[in-house]
N, C-alpha and C positions, 0 to 999 in steps of 0.2 A: 404387783405384790408389795405386802404390808411388812416393815420391821416386827419381830418377835422379839418380847422382852425376857429376860433374864432378870430375879431377881434376889440378891444375895441373903442374908441373913437377920441384916440389919433392916429389912423394909419390913415396915408394917401392914400386918396383914389387911387392913382396910384400901390402902393405896392397890393391894394385891386383886381384891374383892370390886374393889371400884370401876377397877380397868376391864375385869374379864364381864361384869355387866353392859361393859357397850363394847363388846366384842373383839377386845385385844386379845392374843396370845400371849398368852404368861406362862411362865414357869419357874418356880421357887427353888432355891438352891433344897431345901426340905426335902421337897416333893422328887429332888431328881438325886438326896441321897448327898449330898455335896456340904453339908454344914459345916463338919469339921476341916474343910480343906481353904490351906491358904490362899492371901491373894492371890498370888500368880496362878495356881491351881482354877482357883472358881473362872479369873477371866481366860484362862485356856479352855475349859470344859465350856463357858461362853461360847468362844469361839469355834469348839470344836464343831459347836449345837447353829452354829450361824445366828445367834440372838444378842442382841446388843444388853448389855448388861449395866443393869440402873443399882444402883449404890448411894448410902446415905454413910457412907464409909471414908473418910478424907484417906486412909492410907492405898485408897483403891484407885484414890487418883494423883498419888505419887506411882503406883504400877502402870498406870495407864502414861503416866509423863517420861517414866524409864524406856518403855519401848516404843514411844512415839522416836525419843532422843537417840532410841539405838538401832531403829528404822525395822522392828520389830512387828509383826503384822498381827491384829487381833479383831476382834468384834464392834466393840465400840466401850466407850462409858461415859455414862449418865450420871451425873451427881447432883444431890437436891441437899443443903444444909437442913439439918436435924431443926435448928430452931429457927429461921429465916424461912423456907419456905413448906408450907402448910399441905399437909395429906390431901384436899381438896386440888391447891394449886398442882400437885402433882398428879394428879387421876386425869387433870384436864390438860394439863402439857405432854403427859404419855401417851396421851390418850390420840392427839394431834403428831406427834411423833410417829408413833404405831402404823398410823391410819394415812394419814397422808406423807411420810416418807421409804424410803428403800433402804436397803439393806446396807448397799456401798454408798451412799449419804454420810454413814456414821463408823465405816471403817476407817480404822486407826486413827479415831479420833476422840477429844474426851469434852464433853458438850457439856455446860450448867444448868439449873431451872435456878427460877423460873426462865422461860420462855421470854424474848423480849421484841 
């Protein structure tokens, strides 16, 4: 089983499109009608759908860290800094995560791109 991704509103469409061209299962918050949801509710939605949340928003890092600290289950968060990680690098690394990983590999974790 591969990892399905959930893109928050801050993710450029070039990343989503690049991943789809590579066969990655991607759903955006815009497509899901959750564009205006708060960060906690967005992470709840990704978890409900069993999708790893990808973001370029630092606020979601804090939300993930809070859940880890309180032992609250969530599907996982992957973060890439907007200024330090290129669109191409995001596509490449997210493809590896999605196609080689398993959902349980990322449950209750916060990961950072680029992969090392």
